[in-house]
C-alpha positions in Angstrom: 58.5 140.6 86.4 61.2 140.8 84.0 60.3 137.7 82.1 56.6 139.4 81.7 58.1 142.3 80.0 60.1 140.0 77.7 57.2 138.0 76.8 55.3 141.5 75.9 58.2 142.3 73.6 58.6 138.8 72.3 55.0 138.6 71.0 54.9 142.3 69.9 57.3 140.9 67.1 55.1 137.9 66.5 51.9 139.9 66.3 53.6 141.6 63.0 55.5 138.2 61.9 52.7 135.7 62.1 49.8 137.4 60.4 51.4 139.9 58.1 54.7 138.3 56.9 52.8 135.8 54.7 51.0 138.6 53.1 54.3 140.5 52.4 55.7 137.4 50.6 52.6 136.9 48.6 52.9 140.6 47.7 56.5 139.8 46.5 54.9 137.6 43.8 55.5 134.2 45.6 53.1 131.4 44.9 51.2 129.6 47.7 53.7 126.6 47.4 56.6 129.0 47.5 55.1 130.8 50.7 54.4 127.4 52.3 57.9 126.4 51.8 59.4 129.5 53.2 56.9 129.3 56.2 57.9 125.6 56.6 61.4 126.5 57.1 60.8 127.8 60.6 59.2 124.6 61.9 61.7 122.4 59.9 64.6 124.0 61.9 62.6 124.1 65.3 63.0 120.1 64.9 66.6 120.8 65.5 67.4 123.8 67.0 65.3 124.1 70.3 66.3 120.6 71.4 69.9 121.6 71.0 69.6 124.9 72.6 67.4 123.4 75.4 70.0 120.7 76.0 72.7 123.4 76.3 70.6 125.4 78.7 70.1 122.2 80.8 73.6 121.0 80.5 75.3 124.4 81.4 72.6 125.2 84.1 72.4 128.8 82.5 69.1 129.0 80.5 69.0 132.7 80.9 72.4 133.2 79.5 71.5 131.0 76.4 68.3 132.9 76.0 70.3 136.2 75.5 72.5 134.4 72.8 69.5 133.2 70.9 67.4 136.3 71.1 70.4 138.3 69.7 70.9 135.5 66.9 67.4 135.6 65.8 67.3 139.6 65.7 70.6 139.8 63.8 69.8 136.9 61.3 66.5 138.5 60.2 68.2 141.9 59.2 68.9 140.9 55.6 65.3 140.4 55.1 65.2 144.2 54.8 67.0 143.9 51.5 66.1 140.5 49.8 63.2 139.9 47.5 64.0 136.7 45.4 62.6 133.5 46.7 65.9 131.9 47.1 67.1 134.8 49.1 64.3 135.3 51.2 64.4 131.3 52.0 68.1 131.6 53.0 67.4 134.5 55.4 64.6 132.6 56.9 66.9 129.6 57.4 69.3 131.6 59.3 66.6 133.3 61.5 65.0 129.8 62.2 68.2 128.4 63.5 67.5 130.7 66.6 63.7 132.0 66.7 62.0 128.8 67.3 64.2 128.2 70.5 63.5 131.6 72.1 59.9 131.0 72.9 60.6 127.4 74.1 63.3 128.5 76.4 61.4 131.6 77.6 58.4 129.1 78.5 60.9 126.8 80.5 62.2 129.8 82.3 58.8 131.2 83.0 57.5 128.0 84.6 60.4 128.4 87.4 60.0 132.0 87.6 56.1 131.7 88.3 57.0 129.3 91.2 59.5 131.7 92.5 57.1 134.6 92.4 54.2 132.6 93.8 52.1 132.8 90.7 51.3 130.5 87.8 52.6 130.3 84.3 49.5 131.5 82.7 49.6 134.9 84.4 53.1 135.6 83.0 52.5 134.4 79.7 49.3 136.5 79.2 51.7 139.4 78.8 52.9 138.1 75.6 49.2 137.9 74.4 48.9 141.6 75.3 51.9 142.4 73.2 50.5 140.6 70.4 47.2 142.7 70.7 49.2 145.8 70.5 51.1 144.9 67.2 48.3 142.9 65.5 45.6 145.5 66.3 47.7 148.5 65.6 49.4 147.5 62.4 46.4 147.2 60.2 45.5 150.7 60.8 48.9 151.8 59.6 48.3 149.7 56.5 44.8 151.1 55.7 46.5 154.7 56.3 48.7 153.9 53.3 51.8 152.3 54.7 53.4 150.0 52.2 53.4 146.2 53.1 57.2 146.6 52.5 57.3 148.1 55.9 56.2 144.8 57.5 59.9 143.7 57.7 61.1 147.0 59.1 58.6 146.8 61.9 59.6 143.2 62.5 63.0 143.8 62.6 62.7 146.6 65.0 60.7 144.5 67.3 63.0 141.6 67.4 65.8 144.0 68.2 63.8 145.3 71.0 63.1 141.8 72.6 66.8 140.9 72.1 67.8 144.0 74.1 65.1 143.0 76.9 66.5 139.5 77.1 69.3 141.2 79.2 66.9 142.1 81.8 66.0 138.5 82.7 68.0 137.6 85.9 71.0 135.2 85.3 69.6 132.9 87.8 66.3 132.6 86.2 65.1 129.1 85.2 67.9 127.2 87.1 67.1 124.0 88.6 66.8 123.9 92.5 69.7 123.0 94.2 68.6 119.4 94.7 68.2 118.7 90.9 71.6 120.1 89.5 72.7 116.8 87.8 73.7 117.5 84.3 71.3 116.4 81.4 72.5 113.9 79.1 71.4 112.7 75.6 70.0 109.5 77.1 67.7 111.5 79.5 66.2 113.2 76.5 65.9 109.8 74.5 64.1 108.3 77.6 61.5 111.2 77.8 60.2 110.2 74.4 59.9 106.6 75.2 56.8 107.3 77.5 53.7 106.2 75.5 51.4 108.8 77.4 53.7 111.4 76.2 54.0 110.3 72.7 50.1 110.1 72.5 50.0 113.7 73.8 52.6 114.8 71.3 50.9 113.2 68.2 47.5 114.8 69.4 49.2 118.1 69.7 51.1 117.8 66.5 47.8 117.1 64.6 46.3 120.3 66.1 49.1 122.3 65.3 49.0 121.2 61.7 45.4 122.3 61.6 46.6 125.7 63.0 48.5 126.6 60.1 45.6 127.7 58.2 45.1 130.6 60.7 48.7 131.8 60.7 49.3 131.4 56.9 45.8 132.0 55.4 43.6 134.0 57.5 44.8 137.5 56.5 45.1 136.6 53.0 41.7 135.0 53.2 40.1 138.3 54.4 42.2 140.0 51.8 40.7 138.0 49.0 37.1 138.6 50.2 37.7 142.4 50.0 37.4 142.9 53.7 39.3 145.8 55.2 42.4 145.1 57.0 41.3 146.4 60.2 38.9 143.4 60.6 42.0 141.2 60.5 43.6 143.2 63.7 40.1 142.9 65.3 39.8 139.1 64.8 43.4 138.6 66.1 42.6 141.0 69.1 39.2 139.2 70.0 41.2 135.8 69.8 44.0 137.1 71.8 41.7 138.5 74.5 39.8 135.1 74.9 43.3 133.5 75.1 44.2 136.0 77.8 41.1 135.1 79.9 41.7 131.2 79.6 45.4 131.9 80.7 44.2 133.8 83.7 41.6 131.5 85.0 43.1 128.1 83.8 43.9 126.9 87.3 40.3 127.3 88.0 39.1 125.4 84.8 41.5 122.6 85.9 39.4 122.4 89.1 36.3 121.7 87.3 37.5 119.7 84.2 40.0 117.1 83.6 42.9 118.1 81.2 42.0 115.2 78.9 38.4 116.8 78.4 39.8 120.4 78.2 42.0 119.4 75.3 39.1 117.6 73.4 37.0 120.6 73.8 39.8 122.6 72.5 40.3 120.2 69.6 36.6 120.1 68.6 35.9 123.7 69.1 38.9 124.6 66.6 37.3 122.3 64.0 34.1 124.4 64.4 36.1 127.6 64.0 37.8 126.5 60.8 34.7 125.5 59.2 32.9 128.7 60.0 35.8 130.6 58.8 35.6 128.8 55.6 31.8 129.6 55.2 31.5 133.2 56.5 32.2 136.1 54.3 31.7 139.4 56.2 34.4 141.1 58.3 32.5 141.5 61.6 31.2 137.6 61.5 34.8 136.5 60.7 36.3 138.7 63.7 33.9 137.2 66.2 34.6 133.6 65.3 38.3 134.1 66.1 37.1 134.2 69.9 37.5 130.6 69.6 41.1 131.1 69.9 40.8 130.8 73.4 40.2 127.1 72.9 42.5 126.8 70.0 45.6 128.1 71.6 45.0 129.4 75.2 43.6 125.9 76.6 45.9 124.0 74.1 49.1 125.8 75.0 48.8 126.4 78.8 47.4 122.7 79.2 50.4 121.4 77.3 53.0 123.2 79.4 51.0 122.0 82.6 51.1 118.5 81.4 54.9 118.8 80.5 55.5 120.3 83.9 54.2 117.4 85.7 55.8 114.8 83.0 59.2 116.1 82.9 61.8 116.1 85.6 62.8 119.8 86.7 66.5 119.1 85.6 65.3 118.3 82.3 62.6 121.1 81.8 64.3 123.0 79.0 65.0 119.8 77.1 61.5 118.6 77.4 59.9 122.0 76.3 62.2 121.9 73.5 61.1 118.4 72.5 57.7 119.6 72.6 58.5 122.6 70.3 60.5 120.0 67.8 57.5 117.6 67.5 54.7 119.9 67.7 55.6 123.3 66.3 58.4 121.7 64.2 56.8 118.8 62.5 53.2 120.0 62.7 54.2 123.3 61.4 55.9 121.8 58.5 53.1 119.5 57.5 50.7 122.3 58.0 52.4 125.0 56.2 53.1 122.9 53.0 49.4 121.5 53.2 48.0 124.9 53.4 50.1 126.3 50.7 49.1 123.2 48.4 45.3 123.7 49.3 45.7 127.5 48.5 47.0 126.9 45.1 44.5 124.3 44.2 41.2 125.7 45.6 41.9 128.9 47.6 42.0 129.9 51.3 38.6 128.4 52.0 39.7 124.9 51.1 42.6 125.1 53.5 40.3 125.9 56.6 38.0 123.0 55.4 41.1 120.6 55.6 41.9 122.0 58.9 38.4 121.5 60.3 38.6 117.7 59.3 42.3 117.5 60.9 41.0 118.8 64.1 38.6 116.0 64.3 41.5 113.6 64.2 43.4 115.4 67.0 41.6 113.9 70.2 42.0 110.1 68.8 45.4 109.4 70.3 44.2 110.7 73.6 40.8 108.7 73.5 42.5 105.6 72.4 45.2 106.1 75.3 42.2 106.7 77.6 40.4 103.5 76.4 43.5 101.3 77.1 44.2 102.5 80.5 40.9 104.2 81.4 42.8 106.5 83.3 46.3 107.9 82.2 47.5 110.4 85.1 50.2 112.2 83.1 47.6 113.2 80.5 44.4 113.5 82.2 45.3 114.5 85.7 44.1 118.1 86.8 46.6 118.1 89.6 
């Protein structure tokens, strides 16, 4: 269960970095466009970093060793953030950090799928420990802020958490994530290119990228939105916690859900439910109500993410698993993250955080269209809609 412990520490760090680092950047005096630019650097580097590291993992057949390398790289490259305060210096540090950080999660997911099979469980039950780690930091940190802790401590806690997961990466067995003996052929660049030539995979990636573009309102603007409304920081933590609790529930029960509904329909429900979520966030103005709406996170992230990996597990050959996961990271988290961060930063500068959530609500209505078009053309697309 070492991979579950690693997930816990990985998302312990993300529970600080994702919701609170943007607030720290705004506290430094950066504009919405500047914060959007900084946050867009991570998905920009995610277009290139994860595919390269994933290919190295598949090529060498040693994904656990590569995971140790990139985990240490992310932790070390973040350390200068403790000292820098100017826009260009912060951006430079974030570039160095982003050379490694996006690949950590994609490679961990790749390893976890193999480990789940070896342990006789399924991916969601390993990944949920990451969600628990996220709850611990996202719920606990606001109380420290309300007790008088300066936002400057955000980077201190983030750096410490990154160091912990870099150390924990050495607990992951060296054999974890390796392809079975019958699929040890080395990956090639042509293999990676052929993956992207599949129409069903392209439609899925386009839908997922659109959804992730819309999701950036949550990661960039949610904490700031509540802060501008004068809502105490603890409701940020409670909203994040309620959302992750529903995410954990979905991950634990996802196999049962697939026995009742096809993946195509589950993804459409996730996108449309997310549209309602963002619209409600833009309209509500009380802490308890805004926290309660975050229970939609079970749709926005839980069904979306576990369903995405379930699709990729079926669509991508085992020997190319790390490469396939990395391509997903590059297209969805990379391209979608860049578009979303820039769009949300611009919306915030023009009309405030509420406008960003309204834009996201409209984008989510577009997300199911590639899957619907594919379904209408084929009537049945097994790689996308199969529940097996």
